[in-house]
C-alpha positions as CSV (number, residue, x, y, z in Angstrom):
1,M,6.5,7.1,11.1
2,I,2.9,7.9,10.6
3,S,3.5,8.2,6.9
4,Y,5.2,4.8,6.9
5,F,2.2,3.3,8.7
6,K,-0.2,4.8,6.1
7,A,1.9,3.5,3.3
8,E,2.0,0.0,4.8
9,M,-1.8,0.0,5.3
10,Y,-2.4,1.2,1.8
11,R,0.0,-1.4,0.4
12,I,-1.8,-4.2,2.2
13,I,-5.3,-3.0,1.6
14,T,-4.8,-2.5,-2.1
15,K,-3.2,-6.0,-2.7
16,R,-5.4,-7.9,-5.1
17,S,-4.0,-11.2,-3.8
18,L,-5.5,-10.4,-0.4
19,Y,-9.0,-10.2,-1.8
20,I,-8.4,-13.3,-4.0
21,F,-7.1,-15.3,-1.1
22,F,-9.8,-14.5,1.3
23,G,-12.4,-14.8,-1.4
24,I,-11.2,-18.3,-2.1
25,L,-11.3,-19.1,1.6
26,M,-14.9,-17.8,1.9
27,G,-15.9,-19.7,-1.2
28,L,-14.6,-22.9,0.1
29,Y,-16.3,-22.3,3.4
30,L,-19.6,-21.6,1.6
31,I,-19.3,-24.9,-0.3
32,I,-18.5,-26.8,2.9
33,T,-21.4,-25.1,4.7
34,I,-23.9,-25.8,1.9
35,I,-22.8,-29.4,1.8
36,R,-23.2,-29.8,5.5
37,S,-26.4,-27.6,5.8
38,G,-28.7,-30.6,5.5
39,H,-27.6,-31.8,8.9
40,M,-27.5,-28.5,10.7
41,V,-29.6,-27.5,13.6
42,A,-29.8,-24.1,15.4
43,D,-27.0,-25.2,17.7
44,S,-24.7,-25.9,14.8
45,I,-23.6,-22.3,14.6
46,L,-21.1,-22.7,17.4
47,G,-19.3,-25.6,15.6
48,E,-19.4,-23.6,12.4
49,A,-18.0,-20.6,14.1
50,D,-15.2,-22.6,15.7
51,F,-14.4,-24.1,12.3
52,I,-14.3,-20.8,10.4
53,F,-12.3,-18.9,13.0
54,T,-9.8,-21.8,13.4
55,M,-9.4,-21.8,9.6
56,L,-8.8,-18.1,9.7
57,T,-6.3,-18.4,12.4
58,I,-4.3,-20.9,10.5
59,F,-4.6,-19.7,6.9
60,G,-5.6,-16.1,7.3
61,G,-3.2,-15.2,10.0
62,T,-0.3,-16.8,8.1
63,Y,-1.2,-15.0,4.9
64,V,-1.5,-11.6,6.5
65,F,1.8,-12.1,8.4
66,S,3.4,-13.1,5.1
67,S,2.0,-10.2,3.3
68,V,3.1,-7.7,5.9
69,Y,6.6,-8.9,6.4
70,N,7.8,-10.9,3.5
71,D,7.0,-8.5,0.7
72,D,9.6,-6.1,2.0
73,I,12.2,-8.8,2.2
74,H,11.5,-10.1,-1.3
75,A,11.5,-6.7,-2.8
76,K,14.6,-5.6,-0.9
77,S,12.9,-2.4,0.0
78,M,13.8,-2.6,3.7
79,V,17.1,-0.9,3.0
80,S,15.2,2.2,1.7
81,V,12.9,2.2,4.8
82,L,15.9,2.0,7.1
83,G,17.6,4.7,5.0
84,S,14.7,7.0,5.5
85,G,15.6,7.3,9.2
86,I,13.0,4.9,10.8
87,R,14.8,2.7,13.3
88,K,14.4,-1.0,13.2
89,P,12.2,-1.2,16.4
90,G,9.9,1.4,14.9
91,I,9.5,-0.7,11.7
92,A,8.7,-3.7,13.8
93,V,6.1,-1.9,15.8
94,V,4.4,-0.4,12.6
95,K,4.4,-3.8,10.9
96,L,2.9,-5.4,14.0
97,I,0.2,-2.8,14.2
98,V,-0.6,-3.2,10.5
99,S,-0.8,-7.0,11.0
100,V,-3.1,-6.7,14.0
101,L,-5.4,-4.2,12.2
102,V,-5.7,-6.3,9.1
103,N,-6.3,-9.5,11.1
104,F,-8.9,-7.7,13.2
105,L,-10.7,-6.5,10.1
106,T,-10.6,-10.0,8.6
107,F,-12.1,-11.6,11.7
108,F,-14.7,-8.9,12.0
109,L,-15.8,-9.4,8.4
110,A,-15.8,-13.2,8.9
111,F,-18.1,-12.8,11.9
112,I,-20.5,-10.7,9.8
113,V,-20.3,-13.2,6.9
114,L,-20.9,-16.1,9.3
115,C,-24.1,-14.4,10.6
116,I,-25.3,-13.7,7.1
117,I,-24.7,-17.3,6.0
118,F,-26.7,-18.6,8.9
119,L,-29.4,-16.1,8.3
120,V,-29.8,-17.3,4.7
121,L,-29.8,-20.9,5.8
122,G,-32.7,-20.2,8.1
123,F,-30.9,-20.1,11.4
124,P,-30.9,-16.4,12.3
125,P,-28.3,-15.5,14.9
126,N,-29.9,-14.4,18.1
127,A,-28.3,-12.7,21.2
128,D,-27.4,-16.1,22.7
129,S,-25.7,-17.5,19.6
130,I,-23.8,-14.2,19.2
131,K,-22.7,-14.4,22.9
132,T,-21.5,-18.0,22.1
133,I,-19.7,-17.1,18.9
134,L,-17.9,-14.0,20.1
135,P,-15.6,-15.7,22.6
136,T,-14.5,-18.2,19.9
137,A,-13.7,-15.3,17.5
138,V,-11.9,-13.3,20.2
139,M,-9.9,-16.3,21.4
140,N,-8.7,-17.2,17.8
141,L,-8.0,-13.5,17.1
142,L,-5.9,-13.2,20.2
143,M,-4.0,-16.3,19.2
144,V,-3.2,-14.7,15.8
145,F,-2.0,-11.6,17.7
146,G,0.2,-13.6,19.9
147,Y,1.7,-15.5,17.0
148,S,2.3,-12.2,15.2
149,V,4.1,-10.8,18.2
150,I,6.3,-13.8,18.6
151,A,7.1,-14.1,15.0
152,S,7.8,-10.3,14.7
153,S,10.1,-10.4,17.6
154,V,12.1,-13.3,16.1
155,M,12.1,-11.7,12.7
156,Y,13.5,-8.4,13.8
157,A,15.9,-9.9,16.4
158,T,17.8,-11.6,13.6
């Protein structure tokens, strides 16, 4: 089961489309931020954090879930995984863990990128702004985790 977990992580992390998709999302966010930067003040970081993490919840969470689950279905490789002796609940748990780890990594990197963007725009994040941003990031990340658990349960119950 550990080798299956490693294989799944390697498959997801080495997908070129993952980097292209999140690169496009970050590029769009940069364009939107640059356009709106003329009207920003130091307190704008909370609104921007809410925007980026909501966007990641909708688009990023959906993409990661689709990458983790649908690739096996489209490639019809689930039969070989089941034939290797891993039971269906084990597959569901591994895929859920992979989804959670990839989403966590995505949100962590988005948090760092957000801080760097605001630093470049002249609004360096301080301890108070980070304390304000972190709950937004964690709340949206937990929503993605919840959606993944529900969708994973439904997917493997059928």
